[in-house]
PyMOL Python script that loads the backbone (N, CA, C, O; Angstrom):
from pymol import cmd

cmd.read_pdbstr("""\
ATOM      1  N   MET A   1       0.828  -1.198   0.000  1.00  0.00           N
ATOM      2  CA  MET A   1       0.000   0.000   0.000  1.00  0.00           C
ATOM      3  C   MET A   1       0.869   1.257   0.000  1.00  0.00           C
ATOM      4  O   MET A   1       0.563   2.235  -0.681  1.00  0.00           O
ATOM      5  N   TYR A   2       1.952   1.219   0.769  1.00  0.00           N
ATOM      6  CA  TYR A   2       2.859   2.364   0.847  1.00  0.00           C
ATOM      7  C   TYR A   2       3.394   2.732  -0.529  1.00  0.00           C
ATOM      8  O   TYR A   2       3.444   3.910  -0.883  1.00  0.00           O
ATOM      9  N   TYR A   3       3.796   1.724  -1.310  1.00  0.00           N
ATOM     10  CA  TYR A   3       4.387   1.998  -2.614  1.00  0.00           C
ATOM     11  C   TYR A   3       3.378   2.587  -3.592  1.00  0.00           C
ATOM     12  O   TYR A   3       3.743   3.393  -4.449  1.00  0.00           O
ATOM     13  N   ILE A   4       2.140   2.201  -3.474  1.00  0.00           N
ATOM     14  CA  ILE A   4       1.104   2.752  -4.352  1.00  0.00           C
ATOM     15  C   ILE A   4       0.910   4.236  -4.056  1.00  0.00           C
ATOM     16  O   ILE A   4       0.866   5.060  -4.970  1.00  0.00           O
ATOM     17  N   ILE A   5       0.794   4.569  -2.770  1.00  0.00           N
ATOM     18  CA  ILE A   5       0.603   5.963  -2.388  1.00  0.00           C
ATOM     19  C   ILE A   5       1.846   6.784  -2.719  1.00  0.00           C
ATOM     20  O   ILE A   5       1.741   7.896  -3.235  1.00  0.00           O
ATOM     21  N   TYR A   6       3.017   6.235  -2.421  1.00  0.00           N
ATOM     22  CA  TYR A   6       4.272   6.927  -2.720  1.00  0.00           C
ATOM     23  C   TYR A   6       4.399   7.191  -4.213  1.00  0.00           C
ATOM     24  O   TYR A   6       4.792   8.284  -4.621  1.00  0.00           O
ATOM     25  N   GLY A   7       4.067   6.196  -5.026  1.00  0.00           N
ATOM     26  CA  GLY A   7       4.138   6.361  -6.480  1.00  0.00           C
ATOM     27  C   GLY A   7       3.165   7.418  -6.973  1.00  0.00           C
ATOM     28  O   GLY A   7       3.506   8.223  -7.839  1.00  0.00           O
ATOM     29  N   PHE A   8       1.949   7.419  -6.424  1.00  0.00           N
ATOM     30  CA  PHE A   8       0.959   8.428  -6.808  1.00  0.00           C
ATOM     31  C   PHE A   8       1.432   9.830  -6.434  1.00  0.00           C
ATOM     32  O   PHE A   8       1.328  10.758  -7.236  1.00  0.00           O
ATOM     33  N   LEU A   9       1.946   9.980  -5.224  1.00  0.00           N
ATOM     34  CA  LEU A   9       2.431  11.299  -4.787  1.00  0.00           C
ATOM     35  C   LEU A   9       3.648  11.743  -5.589  1.00  0.00           C
ATOM     36  O   LEU A   9       3.813  12.933  -5.856  1.00  0.00           O
ATOM     37  N   TYR A  10       4.484  10.814  -5.970  1.00  0.00           N
ATOM     38  CA  TYR A  10       5.632  11.161  -6.805  1.00  0.00           C
ATOM     39  C   TYR A  10       5.170  11.672  -8.168  1.00  0.00           C
ATOM     40  O   TYR A  10       5.663  12.691  -8.653  1.00  0.00           O
ATOM     41  N   LEU A  11       4.234  10.972  -8.776  1.00  0.00           N
ATOM     42  CA  LEU A  11       3.703  11.421 -10.067  1.00  0.00           C
ATOM     43  C   LEU A  11       3.011  12.770  -9.942  1.00  0.00           C
ATOM     44  O   LEU A  11       3.111  13.609 -10.837  1.00  0.00           O
ATOM     45  N   LEU A  12       2.314  12.976  -8.838  1.00  0.00           N
ATOM     46  CA  LEU A  12       1.657  14.255  -8.597  1.00  0.00           C
ATOM     47  C   LEU A  12       2.686  15.380  -8.459  1.00  0.00           C
ATOM     48  O   LEU A  12       2.444  16.504  -8.898  1.00  0.00           O
ATOM     49  N   SER A  13       3.816  15.076  -7.859  1.00  0.00           N
ATOM     50  CA  SER A  13       4.851  16.099  -7.670  1.00  0.00           C
ATOM     51  C   SER A  13       5.497  16.521  -8.986  1.00  0.00           C
ATOM     52  O   SER A  13       6.124  17.579  -9.050  1.00  0.00           O
ATOM     53  N   LEU A  14       5.359  15.730 -10.013  1.00  0.00           N
ATOM     54  CA  LEU A  14       5.938  16.064 -11.311  1.00  0.00           C
ATOM     55  C   LEU A  14       5.082  17.046 -12.103  1.00  0.00           C
ATOM     56  O   LEU A  14       5.545  17.625 -13.086  1.00  0.00           O
ATOM     57  N   LEU A  15       3.839  17.234 -11.678  1.00  0.00           N
ATOM     58  CA  LEU A  15       2.942  18.140 -12.390  1.00  0.00           C
ATOM     59  C   LEU A  15       3.339  19.591 -12.151  1.00  0.00           C
ATOM     60  O   LEU A  15       3.845  19.922 -11.079  1.00  0.00           O
ATOM     61  N   PRO A  16       3.119  20.455 -13.128  1.00  0.00           N
ATOM     62  CA  PRO A  16       3.385  21.883 -12.917  1.00  0.00           C
ATOM     63  C   PRO A  16       2.367  22.483 -11.944  1.00  0.00           C
ATOM     64  O   PRO A  16       1.257  21.972 -11.797  1.00  0.00           O
ATOM     65  N   PHE A  17       2.761  23.574 -11.282  1.00  0.00           N
ATOM     66  CA  PHE A  17       1.921  24.187 -10.265  1.00  0.00           C
ATOM     67  C   PHE A  17       0.528  24.580 -10.774  1.00  0.00           C
ATOM     68  O   PHE A  17      -0.444  24.352 -10.054  1.00  0.00           O
ATOM     69  N   PRO A  18       0.378  25.155 -11.966  1.00  0.00           N
ATOM     70  CA  PRO A  18      -0.992  25.500 -12.409  1.00  0.00           C
ATOM     71  C   PRO A  18      -1.926  24.288 -12.472  1.00  0.00           C
ATOM     72  O   PRO A  18      -3.116  24.412 -12.183  1.00  0.00           O
ATOM     73  N   VAL A  19      -1.407  23.136 -12.842  1.00  0.00           N
ATOM     74  CA  VAL A  19      -2.226  21.927 -12.902  1.00  0.00           C
ATOM     75  C   VAL A  19      -2.591  21.477 -11.492  1.00  0.00           C
ATOM     76  O   VAL A  19      -3.720  21.053 -11.248  1.00  0.00           O
ATOM     77  N   ILE A  20      -1.646  21.568 -10.566  1.00  0.00           N
ATOM     78  CA  ILE A  20      -1.915  21.196  -9.176  1.00  0.00           C
ATOM     79  C   ILE A  20      -2.967  22.123  -8.583  1.00  0.00           C
ATOM     80  O   ILE A  20      -3.855  21.671  -7.860  1.00  0.00           O
ATOM     81  N   TYR A  21      -2.874  23.419  -8.885  1.00  0.00           N
ATOM     82  CA  TYR A  21      -3.867  24.374  -8.381  1.00  0.00           C
ATOM     83  C   TYR A  21      -5.262  24.083  -8.937  1.00  0.00           C
ATOM     84  O   TYR A  21      -6.248  24.160  -8.204  1.00  0.00           O
ATOM     85  N   LEU A  22      -5.351  23.752 -10.214  1.00  0.00           N
ATOM     86  CA  LEU A  22      -6.646  23.393 -10.798  1.00  0.00           C
ATOM     87  C   LEU A  22      -7.203  22.132 -10.151  1.00  0.00           C
ATOM     88  O   LEU A  22      -8.400  22.045  -9.876  1.00  0.00           O
ATOM     89  N   LEU A  23      -6.340  21.166  -9.912  1.00  0.00           N
ATOM     90  CA  LEU A  23      -6.762  19.935  -9.267  1.00  0.00           C
ATOM     91  C   LEU A  23      -7.261  20.206  -7.850  1.00  0.00           C
ATOM     92  O   LEU A  23      -8.272  19.640  -7.433  1.00  0.00           O
ATOM     93  N   SER A  24      -6.567  21.060  -7.111  1.00  0.00           N
ATOM     94  CA  SER A  24      -6.994  21.363  -5.742  1.00  0.00           C
ATOM     95  C   SER A  24      -8.306  22.143  -5.739  1.00  0.00           C
ATOM     96  O   SER A  24      -9.143  21.925  -4.863  1.00  0.00           O
ATOM     97  N   ASP A  25      -8.503  23.043  -6.694  1.00  0.00           N
ATOM     98  CA  ASP A  25      -9.777  23.757  -6.793  1.00  0.00           C
ATOM     99  C   ASP A  25     -10.928  22.794  -7.079  1.00  0.00           C
ATOM    100  O   ASP A  25     -12.019  22.946  -6.530  1.00  0.00           O
ATOM    101  N   PHE A  26     -10.687  21.819  -7.926  1.00  0.00           N
ATOM    102  CA  PHE A  26     -11.711  20.822  -8.243  1.00  0.00           C
ATOM    103  C   PHE A  26     -12.043  19.966  -7.019  1.00  0.00           C
ATOM    104  O   PHE A  26     -13.212  19.691  -6.748  1.00  0.00           O
ATOM    105  N   ILE A  27     -11.023  19.551  -6.291  1.00  0.00           N
ATOM    106  CA  ILE A  27     -11.248  18.748  -5.090  1.00  0.00           C
ATOM    107  C   ILE A  27     -11.999  19.561  -4.042  1.00  0.00           C
ATOM    108  O   ILE A  27     -12.889  19.035  -3.374  1.00  0.00           O
ATOM    109  N   TYR A  28     -11.646  20.854  -3.890  1.00  0.00           N
ATOM    110  CA  TYR A  28     -12.363  21.728  -2.958  1.00  0.00           C
ATOM    111  C   TYR A  28     -13.842  21.808  -3.334  1.00  0.00           C
ATOM    112  O   TYR A  28     -14.713  21.678  -2.474  1.00  0.00           O
ATOM    113  N   PHE A  29     -14.121  22.019  -4.611  1.00  0.00           N
ATOM    114  CA  PHE A  29     -15.508  22.118  -5.066  1.00  0.00           C
ATOM    115  C   PHE A  29     -16.278  20.847  -4.731  1.00  0.00           C
ATOM    116  O   PHE A  29     -17.399  20.907  -4.226  1.00  0.00           O
ATOM    117  N   LEU A  30     -15.672  19.696  -5.015  1.00  0.00           N
ATOM    118  CA  LEU A  30     -16.342  18.432  -4.716  1.00  0.00           C
ATOM    119  C   LEU A  30     -16.586  18.261  -3.223  1.00  0.00           C
ATOM    120  O   LEU A  30     -17.693  17.917  -2.809  1.00  0.00           O
ATOM    121  N   MET A  31     -15.572  18.496  -2.422  1.00  0.00           N
ATOM    122  CA  MET A  31     -15.686  18.250  -0.985  1.00  0.00           C
ATOM    123  C   MET A  31     -16.640  19.226  -0.309  1.00  0.00           C
ATOM    124  O   MET A  31     -17.375  18.834   0.597  1.00  0.00           O
ATOM    125  N   TYR A  32     -16.644  20.475  -0.724  1.00  0.00           N
ATOM    126  CA  TYR A  32     -17.450  21.480  -0.028  1.00  0.00           C
ATOM    127  C   TYR A  32     -18.873  21.567  -0.568  1.00  0.00           C
ATOM    128  O   TYR A  32     -19.831  21.569   0.204  1.00  0.00           O
ATOM    129  N   TYR A  33     -19.013  21.639  -1.874  1.00  0.00           N
ATOM    130  CA  TYR A  33     -20.340  21.864  -2.448  1.00  0.00           C
ATOM    131  C   TYR A  33     -21.092  20.580  -2.794  1.00  0.00           C
ATOM    132  O   TYR A  33     -22.307  20.517  -2.612  1.00  0.00           O
ATOM    133  N   VAL A  34     -20.404  19.572  -3.281  1.00  0.00           N
ATOM    134  CA  VAL A  34     -21.083  18.347  -3.706  1.00  0.00           C
ATOM    135  C   VAL A  34     -21.325  17.423  -2.514  1.00  0.00           C
ATOM    136  O   VAL A  34     -22.447  16.963  -2.301  1.00  0.00           O
ATOM    137  N   PHE A  35     -20.279  17.153  -1.740  1.00  0.00           N
ATOM    138  CA  PHE A  35     -20.406  16.222  -0.624  1.00  0.00           C
ATOM    139  C   PHE A  35     -20.737  16.915   0.688  1.00  0.00           C
ATOM    140  O   PHE A  35     -21.238  16.268   1.608  1.00  0.00           O
ATOM    141  N   GLY A  36     -20.472  18.211   0.802  1.00  0.00           N
ATOM    142  CA  GLY A  36     -20.782  18.953   2.012  1.00  0.00           C
ATOM    143  C   GLY A  36     -19.992  18.495   3.223  1.00  0.00           C
ATOM    144  O   GLY A  36     -20.495  18.518   4.346  1.00  0.00           O
ATOM    145  N   TYR A  37     -18.766  18.084   2.998  1.00  0.00           N
ATOM    146  CA  TYR A  37     -17.940  17.519   4.062  1.00  0.00           C
ATOM    147  C   TYR A  37     -17.664  18.539   5.153  1.00  0.00           C
ATOM    148  O   TYR A  37     -16.989  19.539   4.908  1.00  0.00           O
ATOM    149  N   ARG A  38     -18.180  18.298   6.360  1.00  0.00           N
ATOM    150  CA  ARG A  38     -17.930  19.079   7.564  1.00  0.00           C
ATOM    151  C   ARG A  38     -18.313  20.554   7.422  1.00  0.00           C
ATOM    152  O   ARG A  38     -17.739  21.409   8.096  1.00  0.00           O
ATOM    153  N   LYS A  39     -19.257  20.849   6.570  1.00  0.00           N
ATOM    154  CA  LYS A  39     -19.642  22.235   6.324  1.00  0.00           C
ATOM    155  C   LYS A  39     -20.179  22.898   7.595  1.00  0.00           C
ATOM    156  O   LYS A  39     -19.822  24.037   7.893  1.00  0.00           O
ATOM    157  N   GLU A  40     -21.021  22.206   8.331  1.00  0.00           N
ATOM    158  CA  GLU A  40     -21.586  22.774   9.555  1.00  0.00           C
ATOM    159  C   GLU A  40     -20.520  22.974  10.628  1.00  0.00           C
ATOM    160  O   GLU A  40     -20.530  23.979  11.339  1.00  0.00           O
ATOM    161  N   THR A  41     -19.605  22.021  10.745  1.00  0.00           N
ATOM    162  CA  THR A  41     -18.536  22.130  11.737  1.00  0.00           C
ATOM    163  C   THR A  41     -17.620  23.301  11.427  1.00  0.00           C
ATOM    164  O   THR A  41     -17.225  24.037  12.332  1.00  0.00           O
ATOM    165  N   VAL A  42     -17.283  23.480  10.168  1.00  0.00           N
ATOM    166  CA  VAL A  42     -16.425  24.592   9.774  1.00  0.00           C
ATOM    167  C   VAL A  42     -17.113  25.922  10.062  1.00  0.00           C
ATOM    168  O   VAL A  42     -16.483  26.833  10.599  1.00  0.00           O
ATOM    169  N   ALA A  43     -18.380  26.049   9.719  1.00  0.00           N
ATOM    170  CA  ALA A  43     -19.117  27.288   9.967  1.00  0.00           C
ATOM    171  C   ALA A  43     -19.208  27.578  11.460  1.00  0.00           C
ATOM    172  O   ALA A  43     -19.061  28.725  11.880  1.00  0.00           O
ATOM    173  N   LYS A  44     -19.448  26.548  12.260  1.00  0.00           N
ATOM    174  CA  LYS A  44     -19.523  26.720  13.713  1.00  0.00           C
ATOM    175  C   LYS A  44     -18.182  27.186  14.286  1.00  0.00           C
ATOM    176  O   LYS A  44     -18.138  28.102  15.107  1.00  0.00           O
ATOM    177  N   ASN A  45     -17.104  26.559  13.854  1.00  0.00           N
ATOM    178  CA  ASN A  45     -15.773  26.942  14.338  1.00  0.00           C
ATOM    179  C   ASN A  45     -15.409  28.366  13.931  1.00  0.00           C
ATOM    180  O   ASN A  45     -14.784  29.090  14.706  1.00  0.00           O
ATOM    181  N   LEU A  46     -15.791  28.772  12.730  1.00  0.00           N
ATOM    182  CA  LEU A  46     -15.507  30.141  12.300  1.00  0.00           C
ATOM    183  C   LEU A  46     -16.319  31.150  13.107  1.00  0.00           C
ATOM    184  O   LEU A  46     -15.821  32.231  13.424  1.00  0.00           O
ATOM    185  N   ARG A  47     -17.567  30.808  13.443  1.00  0.00           N
ATOM    186  CA  ARG A  47     -18.360  31.709  14.287  1.00  0.00           C
ATOM    187  C   ARG A  47     -17.747  31.852  15.671  1.00  0.00           C
ATOM    188  O   ARG A  47     -17.768  32.941  16.246  1.00  0.00           O
ATOM    189  N   ILE A  48     -17.202  30.769  16.214  1.00  0.00           N
ATOM    190  CA  ILE A  48     -16.560  30.821  17.533  1.00  0.00           C
ATOM    191  C   ILE A  48     -15.264  31.633  17.465  1.00  0.00           C
ATOM    192  O   ILE A  48     -14.994  32.446  18.349  1.00  0.00           O
ATOM    193  N   ALA A  49     -14.468  31.416  16.424  1.00  0.00           N
ATOM    194  CA  ALA A  49     -13.166  32.076  16.317  1.00  0.00           C
ATOM    195  C   ALA A  49     -13.279  33.554  15.968  1.00  0.00           C
ATOM    196  O   ALA A  49     -12.497  34.372  16.451  1.00  0.00           O
ATOM    197  N   PHE A  50     -14.250  33.894  15.131  1.00  0.00           N
ATOM    198  CA  PHE A  50     -14.393  35.271  14.657  1.00  0.00           C
ATOM    199  C   PHE A  50     -15.828  35.752  14.838  1.00  0.00           C
ATOM    200  O   PHE A  50     -16.548  35.905  13.851  1.00  0.00           O
ATOM    201  N   PRO A  51     -16.259  35.992  16.065  1.00  0.00           N
ATOM    202  CA  PRO A  51     -17.654  36.385  16.290  1.00  0.00           C
ATOM    203  C   PRO A  51     -18.016  37.737  15.679  1.00  0.00           C
ATOM    204  O   PRO A  51     -19.184  37.988  15.384  1.00  0.00           O
ATOM    205  N   GLU A  52     -17.029  38.606  15.488  1.00  0.00           N
ATOM    206  CA  GLU A  52     -17.307  39.918  14.913  1.00  0.00           C
ATOM    207  C   GLU A  52     -17.508  39.869  13.396  1.00  0.00           C
ATOM    208  O   GLU A  52     -17.960  40.846  12.800  1.00  0.00           O
ATOM    209  N   LYS A  53     -17.176  38.742  12.773  1.00  0.00           N
ATOM    210  CA  LYS A  53     -17.286  38.614  11.318  1.00  0.00           C
ATOM    211  C   LYS A  53     -18.566  37.916  10.878  1.00  0.00           C
ATOM    212  O   LYS A  53     -18.698  37.568   9.705  1.00  0.00           O
ATOM    213  N   ILE A  54     -19.504  37.704  11.783  1.00  0.00           N
ATOM    214  CA  ILE A  54     -20.754  37.014  11.445  1.00  0.00           C
ATOM    215  C   ILE A  54     -21.562  37.860  10.470  1.00  0.00           C
ATOM    216  O   ILE A  54     -21.693  39.071  10.647  1.00  0.00           O
ATOM    217  N   ARG A  55     -22.099  37.218   9.446  1.00  0.00           N
ATOM    218  CA  ARG A  55     -22.890  37.936   8.434  1.00  0.00           C
ATOM    219  C   ARG A  55     -24.241  38.293   8.964  1.00  0.00           C
ATOM    220  O   ARG A  55     -25.043  38.899   8.253  1.00  0.00           O
TER     221      ARG A  55
END
""", "prot")
cmd.dss("prot")
cmd.show_as("cartoon", "prot")
cmd.util.cbc("prot")
cmd.orient("prot")
C-alpha cells in the first residue's frame, strides 16, 4: 500500500503548479459543495473564532 501511495504522490509532484492548483480547486468544489464535508462544523468553528465577522 505504501508503494502505491508513494508512487501516486511522486507522479503528482511532477505536475506543474498550475495543474496542481486546478486539481486542488476541483477537489475543494467536490468536498465542499457536492459532498458537504464538515460544512456545519467549519461554519460553527468560524463563528466561535471570529464572532465579529458574522454575516
